[in-house]
N, C-alpha and C positions, 0 to 999 in steps of 0.2 A: 263250855256246856254244850253238849250235843243237842241239836234241835230235834224234837219229837212232835210230829204232827198229832194234833188230837183228832180223835174219831169224830165225824159229823153228827152230832146227836140230834140237832135241830136245823138241818139244812134243807131248804127248798129245793127240789129239782129245778134247774135252770139258773140257780144263784151263780153269781160271777165273782172272781177274786183276782187279785194280781199276786202271781207266785214270785216271792222275791229271790228264790233260788235260780228259777229258769228265766225270770224277767219277762215272763209271758203272761197274758191274760187267760183264764181258765173258767170253764163253767162245770157245774155238777150236774151229772146225769144218772138217772137210774139205770141198774144193770152193769155188770162189769164186762169189759173186752174178753170175749171168749166165752162168756156165760159164767165165769167164776162167781161165787157168792162168798168167798173166804175173807173177803175184806169189807168192813163196815156192815156186815150182814147181822141180822138178828137183834138189832138194838131198838127195842120197842116194836112199834109196826113199820119202822122205816125199812124200805127195801134196800137190797145191796146197790152201791152206788160208786162213782169215782170222779175225780177232777180230770177234765179233759181240755187240752189246748184248744183256744179258739182260732180257727183258720178262716181263710177267705177265698173265694173263687170268682173268676170273672173273665170275660173275653180278653181283657187287658192283660191278665196274668197268662192266659193260655197261648194267646196268639198276638200279643202286642197291640190290641185294640181292634175295634170294629172296623172292618174293611169292607167296603162296597166295591162291586165290579159290574160295569156295564159292558155286555158281551155281544159281538156280532153286530148286525144292522145293515144299513144301506145308505150310500152316498149317491144321490142322482139316481141312475139306473143300475148301479153296480152293487152287488152284495159284498160284505166286508167280513174280515176275520179279526178285527181290531178288539182289544179288550182294555178298557180304561179303568183306572184304580183311583178310588177316593178313600181318605179316612172319614168315615161318616160323621164322627163327633166333632170335626174341625170344619173349616171352610177353605176354599181356594180351588184352583183349576185342578182337574184330574192329572194323573201321570200315566205314561204308557206301561202297561203290565206285561204285554207279550201279545201272542196271537192264538185264535183256535185253530185246530188241526186243518180246518177248511173254511171257506166263506160260508156264512150262515145268517139268514134273514129270520127273525123272530124265533129263535129256539126256545124250548121249554126248560126252565132252569130251576134249581133249588140247591141247597147247601146245608152242610153240617158245621161245626166250629172250625174244622180243618179243611174240608174238601167242597169244593163247588162242582156241580154236576150240570152239564149242558147237553140237552137231549134234541135230536133231530135238527130241524131247520130247513129253510129253503136255500138251497145252494145255488149254483150257476150252471145250468138252469134247473136241476132236479131236486126233488124232496129228499132229505136224508134220514136214515135210520140210526147212524152212529151216536155213541155216547162219549163225549169228552169229559175228561176229569181235570181239575185245577187244584194245585195246592195253595190255598189262599194266603198263608203266611209269608210265601216268597214271592218273587216275581218271575216270570218266564212264561213260555207257551204252554197251552193246554196240550194233554196227551190223549190220543184216541185209545179208549179203554179196550178196544176190540169187542165190546159188547153193543148190542143193539136194542132199540125199542121194536115192537112187533111190527108196527107199520110206519113207513116214512111220513112224518108229520111236522107241521109248523104252526105257530100262531094259536097255541092254546095255553092253559094255565099250568103253572108248576109251583108246588108248595111242599113243606116238609116238617117234620119235627128233627130231633137229633139223630134219629136212626133210619127213618124211612122217608124216601122222597116219592111223591105222586105227580104224575101228569095226567091232565084231563081236557078232553075236546081237542079242537085244532082242525086244521085243513090238512086232508090226505089225498087231495084232488077233488074230494067232495067233503062236506062237514061231518065231523064224527062225534059220538057221544061217549067213546070209549075212554076209560081211566086205566092207567097201568102204574105199577109201583116197583122200586128198587130199594135194596138195602145199601145205604150209601157207603158204609165202611167196607162191604164185601160186594162190589159191583158185579153184576151178571146181567144177563138178558132180562128186559122188563117182563113182568108177569101181570095178568089180568087182575083188576081190582074190583071193577063194577062199571056202572054206566051213569053219566049225568041223566037228567030228566028228558033231555032232547038233545039232538045234535047241535053243535055251534062251533064257531071259531071266534077269535078275538077276545076270549074271555081271560081273565087273569086270576091270580091266586094269592092268598095270604093264610097264615096258620097261626095258632098258638100250639103248645106242647101235645095237645090232644085232637083238636079239631082243625081240619083244613077246609077253606071256603073258596069256591069258584064264584066269580063276579062277572055279571054282564055277558056280553058275547053278541054274535050276529048269527041269526038263522034266517036265510032268505025267505022273504024280503025284509025282514025286520030286525032292528036293533032290540036286544032284549034287556029288560030290567031285573032279570032273575038273580037271585043270590041262593046258592045251594051249599050244603056242607056234608062232610064225611067225618067219621072217627078214624084217624090216620092209622092206628093200630090194628083195625079190624079190616074186613073186606065187605063189599057191598055197595049198592047204589046211593046216590045222594038223597038227601032229605031238604025240604024247603026250608030255607032260613029267613027270607023276607024279600024285599024289593028295593032297587035303586029308585031314586027320585025321577029318573027318566031313562029310557032304553039307551044303553051305552056300549059300545065296543072298542077294542083297542085302547082302553084306559089302562092305567098302570097301578098295581096294588102293592102294599107292603104292610108290615104290622110290627108291633111289639107283642108282649104275651096278653095284652088286654084288648088293644083296639086295632081293627084294620083300617086303613085309609086308602082311597082310590081317587086318583087324579087324573084329568085329561080325557082324551078319547073323542070319538065321533059320535055326535048326538042329535042331529047329523052336523057336519062340519066340525072345526076345531072348537074345543071347549077348554076353559080354564077351571071348571068346577071341581072341588075336592070334597068328597063325602066320607062319612066314617061308620063304622059299625062296632059294636062290642062283641067280640068273638064268642065268648062264653054264654051269651044269652041268644035269643032269637029276635027278630024285629027288622023293620025297614031301615035304610041308611038315612042318615042325617046330614044336613049341610055342615061342612067344616070351614070353608073359606075358598079362596082362589089361588091358582098358580100364578107365577109372574108373567108366563106367557101362554096363551091359548094354544094348544097343540093336540094332535091326534096321531094315528098311525103308530101304535106301539112305542109310545114313551116308556124308557125302562125306569124301574123304581127298585130301591133297596132300603134297608132299615137297620137301626140299632135299637136298644131298649128304650131310647128316648125320641129318636129323629126317624122321620121318613124323608127320603131324598129322591128326586126324579131328574133324570138326564136325558137330554136330547128330545126326539119326537119331531114330528112334521108340523111346522107352523105353515100351512099351505100358502104357496105351492112349493116350499123348500124345506130341507131338513133344518134343524136347529141345534145349536151347541150349548143351550142353556142348562145349567144345574141349579135347582132350587130346593128348599127344604122346609118342613114344618116340625114343630115340637108335638108329637103325637098326642099326648095327654091334655093338650090345650085345644083351643080352636082359633082360627084366624087366617089370614092369607099367608102364603109361602114367602119366604125371604131368599134373596139371591145367595147361591153357594159359591158359584165359580162357572167355569166353562170346560167342556170336553177338549182335551189335548188333541185328540185325533179328529177334531173338526166336527162340522155339523153331521148328525147322524140321526137316522130314524130306523124304525123296524129292529131295534135292538132289544135286548132283555137284561134283567138285573138279578143280582144275588148277592148275599153278605153272609158273614160269620157271626152276626149278632141279631138275627130277626126273631120274631116272637115265638117261632116254634122251638127254639133252643132254651 
């Protein structure tokens, strides 16, 4: 006997079934692919509909897992071009990924699922304008994109959603309030976005898919407790978000789609404090816990949908090779993750292909 599927007389949109022909799970949705209403239409008040196969999507499917990169930095008095790679949702020492196109201290970074972007940085000895691109799913050296940010800059914030990356503030020889943006998939020269509320360097960034946040910073002679935000898909100046518990610069920030977490920094001197914000709301940062080692001077951070990870930093008076992590949606002290394969490093920056902006 030939199987004949009965018309769905009383099916609620969103209902799930197991299709014994395809051996797949399916759900019922209103409307037909391409707008057709010829199938299952006109049955009482039921709108046209169809069974659709359930599919899943995640960074693991797209890129083989959430990868975090710690890029550039400094060892002693020398700038570095190193790139350390970790699998954010595991633990263990980093492995060597490759090298930046040139040595860079505290470049401004962001990433999509597939591409990491490293802007500016302090070379040896000059400030940089060039933009490096990294294919995150592979290993190998970064490539100079041949595009540039407007002004040679280092030590500011970087954040992004899946399409647009923004750099904010930093040191250009003097501190700046300028923000610029790039389209990650179609790199070109950076374009003006707007301004921070005041000039600063040593601020850090995090994001969800709609909102980018600049955290802390230094505006001589004071460390700032300022938290500000922008809507990434628009243009314009920042708006006030709230305040850190204390003025802090050169802390490191990362996020999932809900929370931003910031750890370490100078407040003054080394600190192990971790604070958090809820990105979709406004308000002051709250205490989260402590890093395993107090440190400052541009500890690098990256994240997945569940974890925030910090690598390196200066535990005065020397660089540090510590990597530690937290579960972003909890609170509590950080846990040891491993160590940087390229040794003690500070004034580095971090990015990942699984952060909250994606």
